C-alpha positions, 0 to 999 in steps of 0.5 A, spaced: 733 668 852 734 661 848 729 656 851 729 648 850 722 647 850 722 640 849 726 638 855 722 644 859 716 640 858 718 634 862 717 638 868 710 636 868 712 629 870 711 628 877 714 621 879 712 623 887 705 620 884 708 613 883 708 611 891 704 606 895 704 603 902 706 596 904 707 593 911 713 589 913 709 583 913 707 584 906 714 586 904 717 580 908 712 576 904 714 579 897 721 577 899 719 570 900 715 569 894 721 572 890 717 579 888 723 583 890 730 582 887 736 586 887 740 589 882 747 586 881 751 593 882 748 593 890 753 592 895 753 586 900 749 586 906 753 591 911 749 592 917 752 590 924 748 588 930 748 595 932 744 598 926 739 592 926 737 594 933 737 601 932 732 600 926 727 595 930 727 600 936 725 606 931 720 602 928 717 600 935 718 607 938 720 612 933 715 618 932 716 620 925 716 615 919 722 611 916 725 614 909 721 611 904 724 604 900 726 606 893 724 600 887 724 600 880 718 596 877 721 591 872 716 591 866 721 589 860 724 583 863 729 582 857 732 589 858 732 589 865 739 590 869 742 583 871 738 581 878 740 577 884 736 574 890 735 579 895 738 575 901 743 571 899 745 574 892 744 568 888 744 570 880 736 569 878 734 564 873 729 565 868 723 562 872 725 566 878 726 573 874 719 572 871 716 572 878 720 579 880 716 585 880 720 590 883 728 591 884 730 594 890 734 601 889 734 603 896 732 600 902 736 593 902 739 593 909 732 595 912 728 590 908 734 584 910 733 586 917 726 585 918 726 579 914 732 576 918 727 577 924 722 574 920 725 568 918 730 567 925 736 567 921 743 567 924 745 574 922 740 577 927 741 571 933 744 577 937 738 581 937 733 580 943 727 584 946 729 586 953 722 587 957 726 590 963 729 595 959 723 595 954 727 595 948 731 591 943 738 590 945 744 586 943 745 580 947 749 573 945 745 569 950 738 571 952 737 572 959 730 570 962 727 577 961 729 577 954 726 574 947 730 573 941 728 578 935 727 572 931 722 568 935 718 575 937 717 577 930 718 570 927 713 568 921 710 562 925 707 565 931 707 557 934 715 558 935 713 564 939 708 560 943 713 554 944 719 559 946 714 563 951 712 556 954 719 555 957 721 562 959 722 562 967 717 566 970 712 567 964 705 569 966 701 569 960 695 573 964 700 579 965 705 578 959 702 575 953 698 582 951 704 586 951 708 581 947 703 580 942 702 588 941 710 589 940 709 583 935 703 586 931 706 593 931 712 591 928 708 586 923 703 592 921 709 597 921 708 601 914 713 603 909 712 608 903 714 605 897 717 610 891 716 606 884 720 608 878 719 604 871 724 600 867 729 605 869 736 603 865 742 601 869 745 608 868 738 611 871 738 607 877 745 608 878 744 616 878 738 615 883 742 610 887 748 615 888 743 621 890 740 617 895 746 614 898 751 619 897 746 624 901 747 620 907 754 618 905 752 611 906 756 608 900 763 608 899 766 611 892 769 604 892 763 601 892 760 605 887 765 604 882 764 596 882 756 598 881 758 600 874 762 593 873 762 590 866 763 583 869 755 582 870 756 574 871 761 576 877 759 578 883 765 582 887 762 580 894 759 573 893 765 571 888 771 574 891 770 579 897 766 574 902 770 568 900 776 572 902 773 574 909 771 567 910 778 564 909 781 570 913 776 568 919 777 561 918 784 562 920 782 567 926 783 573 923 776 576 922 777 581 927 782 585 923 776 587 918 775 593 922 771 598 920 766 595 916 769 598 910 775 594 910 771 588 908 771 590 901 777 595 901 782 590 903 780 584 898 780 589 892 787 592 894 789 585 894 787 584 887 793 589 885 799 583 884 794 578 880 792 584 876 799 587 875 802 580 873 796 579 868 799 585 865 806 582 864 809 588 867 815 589 872 812 591 879 810 598 879 810 602 886 803 604 886 800 597 885 802 595 892 796 591 896 794 597 900 787 600 899 789 607 897 792 603 891 786 599 889 785 599 881 777 598 882 777 603 876 781 598 871 778 592 875 771 594 873 772 594 866 774 587 866 769 581 864 767 576 868 772 571 866 778 575 867 775 577 874 774 570 876 782 568 874 784 574 878 780 572 884 782 565 884 789 566 883 789 571 889 784 566 894 789 560 892 795 565 894 791 567 900 790 560 902 797 558 902 800 564 906 795 563 911 797 555 912 805 558 912 803 563 918 800 557 921 805 552 920 811 557 922 807 559 928 807 566 926 799 567 928 801 571 934 805 577 930 799 578 925 796 584 929 794 588 922 791 585 915 798 588 912 802 582 914 797 578 910 796 582 904 803 583 903 805 576 904 799 574 899 802 579 894 809 576 895 806 569 893 802 571 887 808 575 884 814 571 887 811 565 890 812 562 898 817 556 897 822 552 902 828 557 899 825 563 902 821 561 908 826 563 913 827 570 910 819 571 910 819 568 917 824 574 919 820 579 915 814 578 919 818 578 926 821 585 924 817 589 919 814 595 922 807 598 919 806 603 925 805 610 922 807 609 915 806 614 909 803 611 903 810 612 900 813 608 906 808 602 905 809 601 898 817 601 899 816 596 904 812 591 899 817 593 894 823 591 898 819 585 900 819 582 893 827 583 893 828 578 899 
């Protein structure tokens, strides 16, 4: 039997010894102080209201601890993986990076949910605690029996006291102790932190994949972009979020369902601009459909190239959305396919006065129902010939 004695000796290192506990209050303060950051490869905030409600309820009523947070301690700042701010995904300045102690490998969504409540941010405005049901629930407008999570768990207790003073039927002798108990439990709730030290980006990604793929929480598309070479380009804030916001501004936000489409649609729509940049004739597998995404190739481009593709695509998207509005076609747009195909057409051909009548007719008559990928590619190829 041949033994690799040098490597076998490394089993004596036990990473489970590198752990500690911190309360939600401490973790929120860490975020405020800039002690926690996010490696750029991490995905955007993805939890919907339902998941936020579930987390708060489990922290309040759960009979087992929540899974640990996984952090990478950054000791060598110069060699660190590019970092962004935890909540708003801003690139970090040198001064901000100097304050960072830990980078979040796993736990972004949980940390963000608790921090949104701590700061009463808009992202958690529809989460309330219902005292009649004795649980957190989703509600667009709080009733007289409900307190918004962002008020109940706010870092400033005076905001809670002011809110309570205006609640109909509020009796401090009966209600205040329950309210404070809930607030204190969630503030003092402790997470276990598993700490690694100065992991390389590849080591972080392997850890990230193991943690996330075990629960199938990260798509292959997201993991592909986690290895992007464009360190100064964030696929979420610099492109995908702008894509979604633009579509939402024109009334098409509901077409992004389920959440996975928030990245798959925008990435698919980069195909025409990417194909055009390569100065080649259109190939069927470069159609703007999620199954044809070129994430592997795009992740190898630099920031300048990605920004050019993004700008080209977003400008075309804006022109197409204006065209649909000016032509009174909003009622026909029941699927994102219409927008993806027309934007791809604008990138490769251009929407103009000479072809608008044909494009209106196309929107009114094209049928995407129950089409295979091959049939969907042909629809786009035929559209380019109009």
